[in-house]
C-alpha positions as CSV (number, residue, x, y, z in Angstrom):
1,M,-28.9,50.0,81.5
2,P,-25.6,51.0,83.0
3,N,-24.9,54.7,83.3
4,Y,-21.6,55.4,81.6
5,R,-19.6,58.5,82.0
6,L,-19.1,60.6,78.9
7,D,-15.5,61.3,79.6
8,Q,-14.5,57.7,80.0
9,P,-15.3,54.9,77.4
10,P,-16.6,51.5,78.7
11,N,-14.3,48.5,79.1
12,I,-11.2,50.6,79.4
13,R,-9.3,50.5,82.6
14,K,-7.2,53.2,83.9
15,K,-3.5,52.6,84.0
16,A,-1.9,52.8,87.4
17,P,0.8,55.3,87.8
18,P,4.3,54.0,87.6
19,S,5.8,52.9,91.0
20,S,9.2,53.9,92.2
21,D,9.8,50.4,93.7
22,P,9.0,47.9,91.0
23,I,10.2,44.9,93.1
24,S,7.8,45.6,95.9
25,D,5.0,46.2,93.5
26,F,5.7,42.8,92.0
27,L,5.6,41.1,95.4
28,S,2.5,42.8,96.4
29,R,0.8,41.8,93.1
30,D,1.7,38.2,93.6
31,D,0.4,38.3,97.2
32,S,-2.9,39.8,96.1
33,S,-3.5,36.7,93.9
34,I,-3.6,34.5,97.0
35,Q,-6.8,34.7,98.9
36,S,-7.2,34.4,102.6
37,N,-8.3,30.9,102.5
38,G,-5.0,29.9,100.7
39,S,-6.5,29.3,97.2
40,H,-4.8,30.9,94.2
41,T,-6.7,33.1,91.9
42,P,-5.1,33.3,88.4
43,P,-4.8,36.8,86.9
44,R,-7.4,37.8,84.4
45,R,-6.3,37.1,80.8
46,R,-6.4,40.0,78.3
47,R,-9.1,39.6,75.7
48,R,-7.6,38.8,72.3
49,R,-8.5,41.4,69.7
50,R,-10.3,40.3,66.6
51,S,-8.6,40.8,63.3
52,S,-9.9,43.6,61.3
53,P,-11.7,42.8,58.0
54,V,-9.7,45.6,56.5
55,P,-6.2,44.4,55.3
56,S,-3.4,46.1,57.1
57,S,-0.6,48.0,55.4
58,N,1.9,45.1,56.3
59,R,-0.1,42.7,54.2
60,N,0.0,45.0,51.2
61,N,3.8,44.9,51.4
62,S,4.1,41.1,51.4
63,V,6.1,39.6,48.5
64,V,4.0,36.5,48.4
65,F,0.8,38.4,47.6
66,N,2.5,40.6,45.0
67,G,0.9,40.2,41.5
68,T,4.1,40.3,39.6
69,F,5.6,37.6,41.9
70,Q,2.6,35.3,41.3
71,K,2.9,35.7,37.6
72,L,6.6,34.8,37.7
73,L,5.9,31.8,39.9
74,L,3.3,30.5,37.4
75,L,5.7,31.0,34.6
76,L,8.4,29.1,36.5
77,V,6.0,26.2,37.0
78,I,5.3,26.1,33.3
79,V,9.0,26.1,32.4
80,V,9.7,23.3,34.8
81,I,6.9,21.2,33.3
82,F,8.2,21.7,29.8
83,D,11.8,21.0,30.9
84,I,10.6,17.6,32.3
85,I,9.0,16.8,28.9
86,H,12.1,17.9,27.1
87,I,14.4,15.8,29.2
88,W,12.2,12.8,28.9
89,S,12.3,13.0,25.1
90,F,15.8,14.4,24.5
91,F,17.7,11.7,26.3
92,D,15.5,9.0,24.8
93,D,16.8,7.3,21.6
94,E,14.3,8.0,18.9
95,G,16.5,6.3,16.3
96,G,16.3,9.2,13.8
97,G,13.2,7.8,12.3
98,A,9.5,8.6,12.5
99,G,6.2,6.7,12.4
100,P,6.3,3.0,13.2
101,E,10.1,2.9,13.6
102,A,9.6,3.4,17.3
103,G,7.9,0.1,17.6
104,M,4.3,-0.9,16.9
105,H,3.7,-1.4,20.6
106,N,4.4,2.3,21.3
107,L,2.7,4.0,18.4
108,H,-0.4,5.3,20.1
109,E,1.5,6.7,23.1
110,R,4.0,8.5,20.9
111,N,1.2,10.0,18.8
112,R,-0.4,11.5,21.9
113,M,2.9,13.1,23.0
114,E,4.3,14.2,19.7
115,S,1.9,17.1,19.2
116,L,2.9,18.5,22.6
117,A,6.6,17.9,22.8
118,D,8.0,17.7,19.3
119,H,8.0,21.4,18.5
120,L,9.7,22.2,21.8
121,L,12.2,19.3,21.3
122,A,13.2,20.6,17.9
123,K,13.7,24.1,19.2
124,L,15.8,23.0,22.2
125,Q,17.9,20.6,20.1
126,L,18.9,23.3,17.7
127,D,19.4,25.8,20.5
128,K,21.8,23.4,22.0
129,M,23.6,23.1,18.7
130,S,23.8,26.8,18.4
131,A,25.2,27.1,21.8
132,S,28.0,24.7,20.9
133,V,29.2,27.0,18.1
134,G,28.4,30.4,19.7
135,D,25.2,32.2,20.2
136,L,25.2,34.2,16.9
137,S,21.5,35.3,17.1
138,N,21.9,36.9,20.5
139,G,25.2,38.6,20.0
140,G,27.4,35.9,21.5
141,I,31.1,35.6,21.5
142,Y,31.3,35.3,17.7
143,R,29.3,38.4,17.0
144,D,30.1,41.0,19.7
145,G,32.9,39.4,21.5
146,A,36.6,39.9,20.9
147,K,37.0,36.3,19.7
148,F,34.8,36.9,16.7
149,K,36.5,40.2,15.9
150,D,39.9,38.5,16.0
151,M,38.9,35.7,13.7
152,A,40.0,35.7,10.1
153,T,37.5,36.5,7.4
154,D,37.3,32.9,6.2
155,E,36.6,31.7,9.8
156,K,33.9,34.3,10.2
157,V,32.2,33.2,7.0
158,R,32.5,29.6,8.1
159,E,30.8,30.2,11.4
160,L,28.0,32.2,9.9
161,E,27.5,29.5,7.2
162,L,27.2,26.9,9.9
163,E,24.6,29.0,11.7
164,V,22.7,29.2,8.4
165,Q,22.7,25.4,8.2
166,L,21.4,25.1,11.7
167,W,18.5,27.4,10.9
168,K,17.9,25.4,7.8
169,G,17.8,22.3,9.8
170,R,15.4,23.9,12.2
171,Y,13.1,24.9,9.3
172,D,13.3,21.3,7.9
173,M,12.4,19.8,11.2
174,A,9.5,22.2,11.7
175,M,8.1,21.4,8.3
176,K,8.4,17.7,9.0
177,K,6.5,18.1,12.2
178,L,3.7,20.0,10.4
179,D,3.6,17.4,7.7
180,K,3.5,14.6,10.3
181,Q,0.6,16.2,12.2
182,H,-1.2,16.6,8.9
183,H,-0.8,12.9,8.0
184,H,-1.7,11.7,11.5
185,E,-5.1,13.4,11.4
186,V,-7.2,10.4,10.3
187,P,-10.8,11.2,11.0
188,Q,-13.5,8.5,11.0
189,L,-11.2,5.6,10.6
190,S,-11.2,2.3,12.4
191,E,-8.2,1.4,14.6
192,K,-7.0,-1.0,12.0
193,D,-7.2,1.6,9.2
194,Q,-5.4,4.2,11.4
195,L,-2.6,1.6,12.0
196,L,-2.3,1.1,8.2
197,H,-2.1,4.8,7.7
198,L,0.7,5.1,10.2
199,M,2.6,2.2,8.8
200,Y,2.4,3.5,5.2
201,E,2.4,7.2,5.8
202,G,1.6,9.0,2.5
203,I,0.0,5.9,1.0
204,D,-3.8,5.8,0.3
205,V,-5.3,3.6,2.9
206,E,-8.1,2.5,0.7
207,A,-5.7,1.5,-2.0
208,V,-3.8,-0.6,0.5
209,K,-7.0,-2.3,1.6
210,E,-7.9,-3.1,-2.0
211,V,-4.5,-4.7,-2.6
212,I,-4.8,-6.8,0.6
213,A,-8.3,-7.8,-0.4
214,Q,-7.2,-8.8,-3.8
215,E,-4.4,-10.9,-2.4
216,E,-6.9,-12.6,-0.1
217,D,-9.2,-13.4,-3.0
218,D,-6.4,-14.9,-5.0
219,G,-5.5,-17.1,-2.0
220,N,-2.0,-15.5,-2.0
221,E,-1.0,-18.0,-4.6
222,A,1.4,-15.7,-6.2
223,Y,3.1,-14.9,-2.9
224,D,3.0,-18.3,-1.2
225,A,6.6,-19.3,-0.2
226,N,5.5,-22.9,0.0
227,A,3.9,-23.0,-3.4
228,T,5.4,-25.0,-6.2
229,D,7.9,-23.1,-8.4
230,I,6.0,-19.8,-9.1
231,F,8.5,-18.9,-11.8
232,E,8.0,-21.6,-14.5
233,E,10.7,-22.3,-17.1
234,G,10.7,-19.5,-19.7
235,E,9.4,-16.8,-17.3
236,T,12.6,-15.7,-15.7
237,F,13.5,-13.4,-18.6
238,G,17.2,-14.3,-18.3
239,V,17.6,-13.2,-14.7
240,D,20.6,-14.8,-12.9
241,A,19.9,-17.7,-10.7
242,H,21.3,-16.0,-7.5
243,I,19.1,-12.9,-8.1
244,L,16.1,-15.0,-9.0
245,K,16.4,-16.9,-5.7
246,I,16.4,-13.7,-3.7
247,L,13.3,-12.4,-5.6
248,R,11.5,-15.7,-5.0
249,A,12.1,-15.4,-1.3
250,A,10.6,-11.9,-1.4
251,S,7.6,-13.0,-3.5
252,V,8.5,-10.5,-6.3
253,E,6.9,-11.2,-9.7
254,I,9.3,-10.6,-12.5
255,D,8.3,-9.1,-15.9
256,E,10.5,-8.2,-18.9
257,E,10.8,-4.6,-17.9
258,L,12.1,-5.4,-14.4
259,A,14.4,-8.1,-15.7
260,S,16.1,-5.7,-18.0
261,Q,16.9,-3.3,-15.1
262,L,18.2,-5.9,-12.6
263,P,21.9,-6.2,-12.0
264,T,23.8,-9.3,-13.0
265,W,25.4,-11.5,-10.4
266,E,28.8,-10.7,-12.0
267,D,28.2,-7.0,-11.1
268,V,27.4,-7.9,-7.5
269,V,30.5,-10.1,-7.2
270,S,32.7,-7.5,-8.7
271,M,31.7,-5.0,-6.0
272,Y,31.2,-7.2,-2.9
273,G,32.8,-10.6,-3.6
274,P,31.1,-14.0,-4.0
275,S,30.2,-14.6,-0.3
276,P,29.1,-12.7,2.8
277,I,31.5,-11.3,5.4
278,I,30.5,-11.9,9.0
279,H,33.0,-11.0,11.8
280,G,32.7,-11.9,15.4
281,L,31.6,-15.5,15.1
282,E,34.2,-16.5,17.7
283,T,32.1,-14.7,20.3
284,C,29.0,-16.9,19.8
285,I,30.1,-19.7,22.0
286,P,31.2,-17.5,24.9
287,Y,27.9,-15.6,24.6
288,R,25.8,-18.8,24.8
289,Q,27.9,-19.9,27.8
290,M,27.4,-16.7,29.7
291,V,23.7,-16.0,29.0
292,K,20.9,-18.4,29.7
293,P,18.7,-19.4,26.8
294,E,15.6,-17.6,28.2
295,D,17.7,-14.4,28.6
296,R,19.2,-14.3,25.1
297,M,18.4,-11.5,22.8
298,I,19.6,-10.3,19.4
299,G,19.1,-7.1,17.4
300,P,20.6,-4.6,15.1
301,A,23.0,-1.7,15.6
302,G,24.4,0.6,12.9
303,M,24.6,4.1,11.5
304,F,21.6,5.6,9.8
305,N,20.7,4.1,6.4
306,T,22.5,0.8,7.0
307,G,19.5,-1.6,7.0
308,T,18.9,-2.0,10.7
309,N,15.1,-2.2,10.2
310,L,15.5,-4.8,7.5
311,L,17.6,-7.0,9.7
312,F,15.0,-6.9,12.4
313,E,12.2,-7.8,10.0
314,L,14.2,-10.7,8.6
315,M,15.2,-12.0,12.1
316,K,11.6,-11.7,13.4
317,V,10.0,-13.9,10.9
318,N,12.9,-16.4,10.2
319,C,14.4,-17.0,13.7
320,D,13.0,-18.0,17.0
321,I,14.6,-18.4,20.5
322,K,11.9,-20.6,22.0
323,E,13.2,-20.3,25.6
324,A,12.9,-16.5,25.4
325,R,9.1,-16.9,25.3
326,R,9.2,-17.6,29.0
327,R,9.8,-13.9,29.6
328,P,6.4,-12.4,29.4
329,R,7.7,-8.8,29.9
330,R,9.2,-8.7,26.4
331,E,7.1,-7.2,23.8
332,P,5.6,-7.3,21.2
333,R,7.0,-10.6,19.8
334,Q,8.5,-12.7,22.6
335,N,11.0,-14.7,20.6
336,G,14.2,-12.9,21.5
337,M,14.3,-10.8,18.3
338,R,14.6,-7.1,19.2
339,W,14.2,-4.0,17.1
340,Q,17.4,-2.5,18.4
341,V,20.1,-2.7,21.0
342,P,18.8,-1.5,24.4
343,W,21.1,1.6,24.4
344,G,19.9,2.8,21.0
345,K,21.0,1.3,17.6
346,H,22.5,4.5,16.2
347,N,24.4,5.5,19.4
348,P,28.1,5.0,19.8
349,P,28.7,2.1,22.2
350,S,31.5,3.6,24.3
351,T,29.4,6.6,25.4
352,H,25.9,4.9,25.5
353,R,26.2,1.3,26.6
354,F,25.2,1.0,30.2
355,K,24.6,4.7,30.2
356,N,21.5,5.1,28.1
357,V,18.2,3.2,28.0
358,A,16.3,3.6,24.8
359,K,12.6,4.2,25.1
360,A,11.7,1.9,22.2
361,W,12.6,-1.7,23.2
362,G,15.2,-0.6,25.8
363,K,13.4,-0.8,29.1
364,G,13.7,-3.8,31.4
365,I,16.7,-5.2,29.4
366,K,19.9,-6.3,30.9
367,Q,22.3,-4.8,28.4
368,D,25.1,-7.3,28.7
369,D,22.6,-10.1,27.8
370,F,22.2,-8.6,24.4
371,M,23.9,-9.8,21.2
372,P,24.3,-6.9,18.8
373,V,24.5,-7.4,15.0
374,V,26.4,-4.3,13.7
375,L,25.6,-3.4,10.1
376,I,28.0,-1.4,7.9
377,K,27.6,-0.1,4.4
378,D,30.1,0.8,1.7
379,P,31.1,4.3,2.7
380,Y,30.6,5.8,-0.8
381,S,27.1,4.3,-1.1
382,W,26.3,5.2,2.5
383,M,27.2,8.9,1.9
384,G,24.8,8.9,-1.0
385,S,22.1,7.4,1.3
386,Q,22.7,10.2,3.8
387,C,22.1,12.7,1.0
388,R,18.6,11.2,0.5
389,H,17.8,10.7,4.2
390,K,20.0,12.7,6.6
391,Y,18.0,11.9,9.8
392,T,19.7,13.8,12.8
393,T,22.8,14.6,10.8
394,F,23.5,18.3,10.0
395,W,26.0,19.6,7.5
396,G,26.2,22.0,4.6
397,H,24.8,20.5,1.4
398,D,22.0,20.7,-1.1
399,E,20.6,18.6,-3.9
400,Q,23.3,19.8,-6.3
401,H,26.1,19.5,-3.8
402,C,26.1,16.2,-1.9
403,P,27.8,14.5,-0.1
404,N,29.9,17.7,-0.2
405,L,32.9,16.3,1.6
406,I,34.8,19.5,0.5
407,R,32.9,22.8,0.9
408,W,32.0,23.8,-2.6
409,R,31.7,27.5,-1.7
410,V,35.4,27.6,-0.7
411,T,37.3,27.5,-4.0
412,D,40.9,28.7,-3.1
413,H,41.6,25.7,-0.9
414,D,40.1,22.3,0.1
415,E,38.2,22.6,3.4
416,P,36.1,19.6,4.7
417,A,32.4,20.3,5.5
418,E,31.9,19.7,9.2
419,V,29.1,17.5,10.4
420,L,27.0,17.7,13.6
421,V,25.2,14.5,14.7
422,K,22.6,14.3,17.5
423,F,22.9,11.1,19.5
424,A,20.9,10.3,22.6
425,L,23.3,11.7,25.2
426,E,25.5,14.0,23.1
427,M,25.8,16.3,20.1
428,K,29.0,15.2,18.4
429,R,31.0,17.1,15.7
430,Y,32.9,15.3,12.9
431,E,35.3,16.7,10.3
432,S,33.1,15.3,7.5
433,L,30.6,12.6,6.6
434,L,33.5,10.3,5.8
435,D,35.1,11.1,9.2
436,M,31.8,10.2,10.8
437,W,31.8,6.8,9.1
438,N,35.4,6.2,10.1
439,Q,35.1,7.1,13.8
440,W,31.7,5.4,14.4
441,Y,32.8,2.0,13.1
442,M,36.3,2.1,14.4
443,E,34.7,2.6,17.9
444,W,32.8,-0.6,17.4
445,E,35.9,-2.4,16.2
446,E,37.5,-1.6,19.6
447,Q,34.8,-3.2,21.7
448,T,35.5,-6.5,23.4
449,F,32.0,-7.7,24.3
450,P,30.3,-10.3,22.0
451,A,28.9,-8.9,18.8
452,L,28.5,-9.8,15.1
453,H,29.5,-7.5,12.3
454,T,28.3,-7.8,8.8
455,R,27.6,-5.7,5.7
456,F,24.3,-4.3,4.5
457,E,25.1,-5.6,1.0
458,D,25.4,-9.1,2.4
459,L,21.9,-8.7,4.0
460,L,20.6,-7.7,0.6
461,F,22.3,-10.3,-1.6
462,H,23.0,-13.1,1.0
463,G,20.1,-12.5,3.4
464,E,19.3,-16.1,4.1
465,E,22.9,-17.1,5.0
466,V,23.4,-14.0,7.2
467,V,20.1,-14.4,9.1
468,K,20.8,-18.2,9.5
469,T,24.3,-17.5,10.9
470,A,23.1,-14.8,13.3
471,C,20.2,-17.0,14.5
472,E,22.3,-20.0,15.2
473,C,24.9,-17.8,17.0
474,V,22.4,-17.1,19.8
475,G,21.0,-20.6,19.9
476,G,17.9,-19.8,17.9
477,V,15.9,-22.1,15.5
478,F,16.1,-21.0,11.9
479,T,13.0,-21.4,9.7
480,D,12.7,-24.1,7.1
481,N,11.3,-21.7,4.5
482,F,13.2,-18.4,4.4
483,E,11.1,-15.4,3.8
484,Y,12.6,-12.1,2.6
485,V,10.4,-9.5,4.3
486,E,10.2,-6.0,3.1
487,D,11.6,-3.3,5.3
488,S,8.1,-2.4,6.5
489,A,9.1,-0.5,9.6
490,K,9.8,2.6,7.4
491,P,7.0,4.7,6.0
492,N,6.3,4.9,2.2
493,S,7.7,1.4,1.6
494,F,4.5,-0.4,0.4
495,G,5.4,-2.4,-2.7
496,I,4.3,-1.5,-6.2
497,H,6.2,-4.2,-8.0
498,K,3.8,-6.9,-6.8
499,G,6.3,-7.7,-4.1
500,S,9.0,-6.0,-2.1
501,N,9.5,-2.7,-3.8
502,G,12.3,-1.7,-1.3
503,L,14.2,-4.9,-2.2
504,V,14.0,-4.2,-5.9
505,K,15.0,-0.5,-5.5
506,A,17.9,-1.6,-3.3
507,M,19.1,-4.1,-5.9
508,L,19.0,-1.5,-8.6
509,Q,20.8,1.0,-6.5
510,Y,23.5,-1.1,-4.8
511,G,24.0,-3.7,-7.5
512,D,25.0,-1.1,-10.2
513,P,28.7,-0.1,-10.0
514,S,28.0,3.1,-11.9
515,K,25.8,4.5,-9.1
516,R,28.3,4.2,-6.4
517,L,29.9,7.6,-6.9
518,T,26.8,9.6,-7.8
519,G,27.2,13.2,-6.6
520,F,30.9,13.0,-5.9
521,T,33.1,15.8,-7.3
522,E,36.8,15.4,-8.1
523,R,37.6,17.3,-4.9
524,D,35.4,14.9,-2.9
525,M,37.2,11.9,-4.4
526,K,40.6,13.4,-3.8
527,Y,39.7,14.0,-0.1
528,A,38.1,10.5,0.3
529,S,41.2,8.8,-1.1
530,K,43.3,10.4,1.6
531,A,40.9,10.4,4.5
532,M,39.4,6.9,4.0
533,N,40.2,4.3,6.7
534,V,41.8,1.8,4.5
535,E,41.9,-0.8,7.3
536,L,38.2,-0.7,7.6
537,M,37.7,-1.0,3.9
538,E,39.9,-4.0,3.6
539,H,38.4,-5.6,6.7
540,Y,34.9,-5.6,5.1
541,G,36.0,-6.3,1.6
542,Y,35.1,-2.9,0.0
543,V,37.2,-2.0,-3.0
544,P,38.1,1.7,-3.1
545,P,37.5,3.6,-6.3
546,P,40.5,4.2,-8.6
547,S,43.2,6.4,-7.1
548,E,43.9,9.9,-8.3
549,V,46.6,8.7,-10.7
550,E,44.6,5.8,-12.1
551,A,41.5,8.0,-12.6
552,E,43.4,10.8,-14.3
553,V,41.2,12.1,-17.2
554,E,43.3,15.0,-18.5
555,H,44.2,13.4,-21.9
556,T,42.6,13.3,-25.3
557,V,39.6,11.0,-25.7
558,C,38.7,10.5,-22.0
559,R,38.4,14.2,-21.1
560,T,36.7,15.0,-24.4
561,E,34.1,12.3,-23.9
562,M,33.4,13.4,-20.3
563,E,33.0,17.1,-21.1
564,G,31.1,16.5,-24.3
565,G,28.2,15.0,-22.4
566,L,28.2,11.8,-24.4
567,R,25.0,9.8,-24.4
568,L,27.0,6.7,-25.2
569,K,25.7,4.0,-22.9
570,R,28.3,1.2,-23.6
571,F,31.6,1.0,-25.5
572,W,32.4,-2.6,-26.4
573,S,34.5,-4.5,-29.0
574,D,35.1,-8.1,-29.9
575,I,38.7,-7.7,-31.0
576,V,41.3,-5.0,-30.5
577,Y,44.7,-4.8,-32.0
578,D,47.7,-4.0,-29.8
579,D,48.4,-0.6,-31.2
580,E,46.9,2.9,-30.9
581,V,43.4,1.7,-30.0
582,S,44.7,-0.4,-27.2
583,A,46.7,2.6,-25.9
584,I,43.5,4.7,-26.0
585,A,41.6,2.0,-24.2
586,G,44.3,1.6,-21.6
587,R,44.5,5.3,-21.0
588,C,40.7,5.6,-20.7
589,H,40.2,2.4,-18.8
590,N,39.2,3.6,-15.4
591,T,37.4,6.6,-16.6
592,L,35.3,4.6,-19.0
593,I,34.4,2.2,-16.2
594,D,33.6,5.0,-13.8
595,F,31.3,6.7,-16.3
596,D,29.3,3.5,-17.1
597,F,31.5,2.7,-20.1
598,A,33.3,-0.6,-20.9
599,R,36.6,-0.3,-22.6
600,A,37.4,-2.1,-25.9
601,L,38.9,-5.5,-25.0
602,S,40.8,-8.0,-27.0
603,P,40.0,-11.7,-26.4
604,Q,43.3,-12.0,-24.4
605,D,42.2,-9.0,-22.3
606,M,38.9,-10.6,-21.6
607,K,40.5,-13.8,-20.4
608,T,43.0,-12.0,-18.0
609,D,40.8,-9.2,-16.7
610,K,37.7,-10.8,-15.1
611,R,36.4,-7.5,-13.8
612,L,36.3,-6.0,-17.2
613,L,34.9,-9.1,-18.7
614,R,32.0,-8.9,-16.4
615,V,31.4,-5.3,-17.3
616,N,31.4,-6.1,-21.0
617,F,29.2,-9.1,-20.5
618,A,26.7,-6.8,-18.6
619,S,26.7,-4.4,-21.6
620,I,26.2,-7.2,-24.1
621,R,23.0,-8.4,-22.4
622,S,21.5,-4.9,-22.1
623,E,18.1,-4.2,-23.6
624,A,19.2,-1.2,-25.7
625,T,19.3,-1.1,-29.5
626,W,22.6,-2.0,-31.1
627,M,24.4,0.2,-33.7
628,I,27.2,-0.8,-36.0
629,D,30.4,1.1,-36.7
630,G,29.7,0.5,-40.4
631,D,26.6,2.7,-40.3
632,S,26.8,6.2,-41.6
633,E,27.7,9.2,-39.4
634,E,24.1,10.4,-39.6
635,D,22.9,7.1,-38.2
636,I,25.5,7.2,-35.4
637,D,24.5,10.8,-34.5
638,A,20.9,9.9,-34.5
639,G,21.6,6.9,-32.3
640,L,23.6,9.0,-29.9
641,A,20.7,11.5,-29.6
642,S,18.7,8.9,-27.7
643,R,19.7,8.0,-24.2
644,N,18.6,4.5,-24.7
645,K,20.8,3.8,-27.7
646,V,24.0,1.9,-27.5
647,L,26.9,2.2,-29.9
648,C,28.6,-1.3,-30.3
649,L,32.0,-1.0,-32.0
650,S,32.8,-4.4,-33.4
651,Q,36.3,-5.3,-34.8
652,S,35.4,-8.6,-36.4
653,N,36.3,-8.9,-40.1
654,T,33.8,-11.7,-40.4
655,S,30.0,-11.6,-40.3
656,K,30.0,-12.9,-36.8
657,Q,26.7,-12.2,-35.1
658,V,26.9,-9.8,-32.2
659,R,25.4,-11.1,-29.0
660,G,22.4,-8.9,-28.3
661,R,18.6,-8.9,-28.3
662,S,18.4,-7.2,-31.7
663,R,20.9,-9.7,-33.2
664,T,22.5,-7.1,-35.5
665,R,25.4,-8.3,-37.7
666,A,28.7,-6.4,-37.6
667,K,30.2,-5.6,-41.0
668,T,33.6,-3.9,-40.9
669,K,36.7,-4.1,-43.1
670,E,39.3,-1.8,-41.5
671,P,39.1,-2.3,-37.7
672,L,41.6,0.4,-36.7
673,N,40.3,3.1,-39.0
674,D,36.7,2.3,-38.1
675,I,37.3,2.6,-34.4
676,S,39.2,5.8,-34.8
677,H,36.5,7.2,-37.1
678,S,33.8,6.2,-34.6
679,I,35.6,7.7,-31.7
680,S,36.0,11.0,-33.5
681,G,32.4,10.8,-34.6
682,V,31.0,10.4,-31.1
683,Q,33.1,13.3,-29.9
684,S,31.5,15.5,-32.4
């Protein structure tokens, strides 16, 4: 064992004292490394010290190992992940719908992602909307800034009300997400049953299966389009031939109750004309010359609630581009029929064509190979549809105030209710719902690429002709047996009328002139008459409601009848003398029509005014009980107490039989006095 000195630790060499001549020391040190035999001996390397297991103070001061920094870094990673999810969904065209509207091929993938991304998407969408009008919740420019302080009181109230509507929209969207998650939880169901549940959300799956099984047991005889006339003579219940043909194609079974509710063909013609309107047919030949048959595609575009899903269903089963089947990448039905235009059917073309790719049916599509079919709806009916299903449209309204073109809370002047609409690539602001309709369709009118334009009402009442024309436009083969398919892409559309329930509802809604202006106030009508794009209305054959002067109801009978809450369903007469009664009828003409009345007509009037003749004819064939002006006032009052009663004022001095189901005879002696008495009676 070596003997170490106590005053000097081992392995520690003494340092040489500093030399006064460092250059000579350096030379002597180099020389010493060379031995006498000429070989070079390298200097001894210093032993590297091992790192201590105890962390140094420098490591404690490192930012990387700081706990707060690590937490912030983790939070940043989470935010980036959620941003990626948000961007993926936000710039993807969802079409405003839910459930199977995104395409049956993509249902399962969407259901897996919705629970993770939908709540975040809803929040970020509305946050973006809030940012466009000022951050009111966080003390933005409108609350704490000078801009808000300098605003007038009305402007402040307006901005705050808009913020309330945004929060209301956020609440509605959140409730829809919760309801959707509730419905999508389908435990212990087969894949087929889950698909049925998703297609008919809110409908009992077992009930659907029972109906399908019953149809299979019956051999689908009642619904076979190729079967011999399923409506035998005597079973049509007086339904017009045109309406009957549509119902046959949709396999709708008619009963007496349904027949009494259906519109007449005269009503339909009075609103939309006798034939469909299809613009853009001149672009069909250039389109077929530019696009190869195997690359041709056709699909719908249009605003919300314009029948885009219905058009797809009709085209899918009644049209076939055989050459398109050579493209295996197309899904799910490879016949050239597409669910929507590849940039998103609800998106404006100028800002989205060639700039946006819709997730549903938009990938892998050359957008200039696509033939759009643009659907438009009567603006007054369309605004009513928006009240029922607003989709991604936000504006101030409720069930009692819709479409609310003029803000009902502002009473000292007429102020339009602004509308915010979420499209795939932008959040756009419009002056009102009517302004939204005007601008969206005028933008389509300005496009120069091939496209067809037609009306939703033509798809409803002339579906076979419209689909055949669109199919032949792109070189497709039209079916020999047209089938009117229910709009099954939307949830809650399973038929209850032994056929296409959606078709029947649409006929009742859009074939009745009296339902066109439901919900409109006088202020709304006044604004619409001034702001409506007359050029668009004329281009698509829509007849505007009576003008402010024509619809004036400030005089005598008209105003009294409206304010009195009459239960009078129809007002009709065989003969009217050209005196006071004619003056009353002329003054109340438009008002009576608007409020589901038909004015008293003379035979000469009925020959010259075809529109009023149709209205009176519709009233004559109604199902209600007829009353006579010769009855007592007590009987008249009793009849008016029931909403289903009809007061038929007849001016015939003979015992001519009134045309009606009850076949009541009219017995009057003094036509003028009887009419005046009856009018005063109904006012009381």
